[in-house]
C-alpha positions in Angstrom: -20.5 -9.4 -27.3 -22.6 -11.8 -29.9 -25.8 -10.4 -31.9 -28.3 -12.7 -33.5 -29.7 -11.4 -37.0 -32.9 -10.2 -36.8 -35.1 -13.0 -38.1 -38.2 -10.3 -38.1 -35.9 -8.2 -40.4 -35.1 -11.2 -42.9 -38.8 -12.3 -43.1 -39.8 -8.4 -44.0 -36.9 -7.8 -46.6 -34.2 -10.9 -47.5 -36.6 -13.4 -48.6 -34.2 -14.1 -51.3 -31.3 -15.0 -49.1 -33.3 -16.9 -46.8 -34.7 -19.0 -49.3 -31.2 -20.0 -50.8 -30.5 -21.0 -47.0 -33.7 -23.1 -46.3 -33.2 -24.9 -49.7 -30.1 -26.6 -48.5 -31.5 -27.5 -45.3 -32.7 -31.4 -45.3 -30.6 -32.6 -48.3 -31.6 -36.4 -47.1 -35.6 -35.3 -47.6 -36.2 -36.5 -43.9 -38.9 -34.3 -43.6 -41.3 -35.4 -46.6 -40.5 -38.7 -45.2 -41.6 -38.3 -41.4 -44.7 -36.9 -42.5 -45.6 -39.4 -45.0 -45.3 -41.7 -41.5 -47.5 -39.2 -39.6 -50.5 -38.4 -42.0 -51.2 -39.4 -45.4 -51.1 -36.4 -48.0 -52.4 -37.7 -50.6 -56.1 -36.0 -51.8 -56.5 -33.8 -48.5 -57.1 -30.2 -48.1 -54.5 -28.5 -45.7 -54.1 -25.3 -44.2 -50.2 -24.1 -44.0 -49.1 -21.4 -41.4 -46.1 -19.5 -41.9 -45.5 -20.9 -45.4 -42.5 -18.4 -45.4 -41.1 -18.7 -48.9 -42.9 -22.0 -49.3 -40.3 -24.4 -48.3 -42.9 -26.7 -46.9 -45.5 -25.7 -49.2 -43.3 -27.3 -52.1 -43.3 -30.5 -50.0 -46.8 -31.0 -49.4 -48.6 -29.5 -52.7 -48.0 -32.7 -55.0 -50.0 -34.8 -53.1 -52.4 -32.6 -51.6 -55.9 -31.8 -52.8 -55.9 -28.4 -52.0 -53.7 -26.5 -49.6 -54.0 -22.7 -48.3 -50.7 -21.3 -47.2 -50.4 -18.2 -44.9 -47.9 -15.7 -43.6 -48.0 -12.5 -42.2 -45.1 -11.4 -44.4 -45.7 -10.5 -48.3 -42.3 -9.9 -48.8 -41.9 -13.9 -48.3 -45.3 -14.6 -50.2 -43.9 -13.1 -53.0 -41.0 -15.4 -53.2 -43.4 -18.5 -52.4 -45.8 -17.5 -55.2 -43.1 -17.5 -58.1 -41.6 -20.6 -56.3 -44.9 -22.4 -56.6 -46.0 -21.3 -59.9 -42.7 -23.3 -61.2 -44.2 -26.1 -60.1 -46.9 -25.4 -63.0 -49.1 -26.8 -60.3 -52.6 -24.8 -59.4 -53.7 -26.4 -56.3 -52.5 -23.8 -53.9 -53.4 -20.3 -52.7 -51.4 -17.7 -51.0 -52.2 -15.0 -48.4 -51.3 -12.9 -46.1 -52.7 -13.3 -42.1 -51.5 -13.9 -38.4 -51.7 -17.2 -37.1 -54.3 -16.4 -34.5 -56.8 -15.3 -37.1 -56.9 -17.4 -40.2 -59.6 -16.2 -43.1 -60.5 -20.2 -43.2 -64.2 -21.5 -42.8 -65.0 -23.8 -39.9 -63.5 -27.4 -40.3 -62.8 -26.8 -43.9 -59.2 -28.6 -43.9 -58.1 -32.7 -43.0 -55.0 -31.0 -41.5 -53.2 -27.7 -39.7 -49.7 -27.4 -40.1 -46.7 -25.1 -39.3 -43.5 -25.1 -39.8 -40.6 -23.2 -38.1 -43.5 -20.2 -37.1 -45.4 -20.9 -34.1 -42.1 -20.6 -31.9 -42.2 -16.8 -32.9 -45.4 -16.4 -31.7 -44.2 -18.1 -28.2 -41.0 -15.4 -28.7 -42.8 -12.7 -29.0 -44.5 -12.0 -25.6 -42.8 -14.3 -22.9 -45.1 -12.8 -20.0 -48.0 -14.3 -21.8 -47.0 -17.2 -24.6 -49.0 -20.0 -23.3 -52.0 -17.9 -24.1 -50.8 -16.7 -27.4 -49.8 -20.1 -28.0 -53.4 -21.2 -27.2 -54.7 -18.6 -29.6 -53.1 -20.2 -32.2 -53.6 -23.9 -31.2 -57.6 -23.2 -31.2 -57.3 -21.9 -34.5 -55.4 -24.3 -36.2 -58.5 -26.5 -34.4 -61.4 -24.6 -35.5 -60.2 -24.9 -39.6 -59.5 -28.8 -39.3 -62.6 -31.4 -39.2 -63.1 -33.4 -36.3 -61.0 -36.4 -37.0 -58.6 -33.9 -38.6 -54.5 -33.4 -37.5 -52.6 -30.4 -35.9 -48.9 -30.9 -37.0 -46.0 -28.0 -35.9 -42.6 -28.8 -36.8 -39.5 -26.8 -35.2 -36.3 -26.9 -34.5 -34.2 -29.1 -32.0 -30.9 -27.7 -32.6 -28.8 -25.8 -35.2 -25.1 -27.3 -35.1 -26.4 -30.2 -33.1 -26.0 -33.7 -34.3 -28.5 -34.9 -31.4 -31.7 -32.9 -30.2 -30.8 -29.8 -28.0 -33.5 -27.3 -27.9 -32.8 -23.9 -27.7 -33.6 -23.1 -24.0 -36.0 -20.5 -24.9 -38.1 -22.8 -26.8 -38.0 -25.5 -24.4 -40.8 -24.3 -22.2 -43.0 -24.5 -25.5 -42.4 -27.8 -26.2 -43.1 -29.2 -22.7 -46.1 -27.5 -23.1 -47.0 -29.1 -26.4 -46.3 -32.8 -24.7 -48.2 -32.3 -21.7 -51.4 -31.2 -23.7 -51.3 -34.7 -25.8 -49.2 -33.8 -28.4 -46.9 -36.9 -29.4 -43.6 -36.2 -31.2 -40.5 -37.6 -33.0 -37.4 -35.6 -34.4 -35.2 -35.8 -37.2 -31.9 -34.7 -38.7 -32.1 -31.6 -41.4 -28.6 -30.9 -42.0 -28.2 -27.9 -43.8 -25.7 -28.7 -46.9 -23.8 -26.6 -49.2 -21.9 -26.0 -52.3 -18.8 -24.8 -50.6 -16.9 -23.3 -47.4 -17.6 -19.3 -49.0 -21.6 -20.4 -49.3 -21.9 -22.0 -45.9 -20.2 -19.3 -43.8 -22.2 -16.5 -45.6 -25.7 -17.9 -45.3 -24.9 -19.4 -41.9 -23.8 -15.9 -40.7 -26.6 -14.5 -42.6 -29.1 -16.1 -40.2 -27.8 -18.0 -37.6 -24.5 -15.5 -36.7 -21.1 -16.0 -35.7 -21.8 -18.5 -33.3 -22.4 -21.1 -35.4 -19.8 -20.9 -37.9 -17.5 -23.1 -36.2 -19.9 -25.9 -36.3 -19.9 -26.2 -40.0 -17.9 -29.7 -40.6 -16.7 -31.0 -43.8 -17.6 -34.8 -44.0 -16.8 -36.9 -47.0 -15.9 -34.0 -49.1 -19.5 -32.3 -48.5 -19.8 -28.9 -46.3 -22.5 -29.2 -43.3 -24.2 -27.6 -40.7 -25.8 -30.3 -38.6 -29.7 -29.5 -37.7 -32.1 -31.4 -35.5 -35.3 -31.0 -36.2 -38.8 -31.8 -33.8 -42.3 -32.7 -35.4 -45.4 -32.8 -33.0 -48.8 -33.8 -33.9 -52.2 -34.4 -32.3 -55.5 -35.6 -33.5 -58.5 -33.3 -33.1 -60.2 -34.3 -30.0 -57.5 -36.3 -28.5 
């Protein structure tokens, strides 16, 4: 029987291996391009939920005025701190907290953004996921100014070349769209150094099922990935 890796245990103890995986994703830099169309980041104060090892933080920090990045795993943030220090930028801070209780003052920021993270709040309590999701959205709204923006980034299918949302997340995405979020999707394929690395990292995070989705294209070893971006202006 197929057993998925325990992502919560990975986030608690295996930050370095996880960071190696996510550094292989989106080699075409489509996330940065898509965000540039949604919100001009230059000079903005940003709040990031679920920063992990800083994959999204590293995209945002060069243009932001300030970025306050949070995660509930100190282990992951330790890796993020090392990576951010290597940028020689100082316009960032990291802290441990839950998405539903951000240590940020009212209307501090221009945008609140979360990548691949709010889904775990939804999955954490399948009986009360709407109320738990709404707690996160209320907190995101609280920390942005009246014309600020909420942005959520989530998977739309690992191993797929066109969007195919995981069944368990379909109600979450439908809820966002029913409450006024706009959305788009992009390809954020993983590109690996060789088949050995592809198999090791894919097995590490996605399990055996995804090993058969690894492909060779023009002498490059890839795992297809579709990613969705949802956004909402405060007050809309």
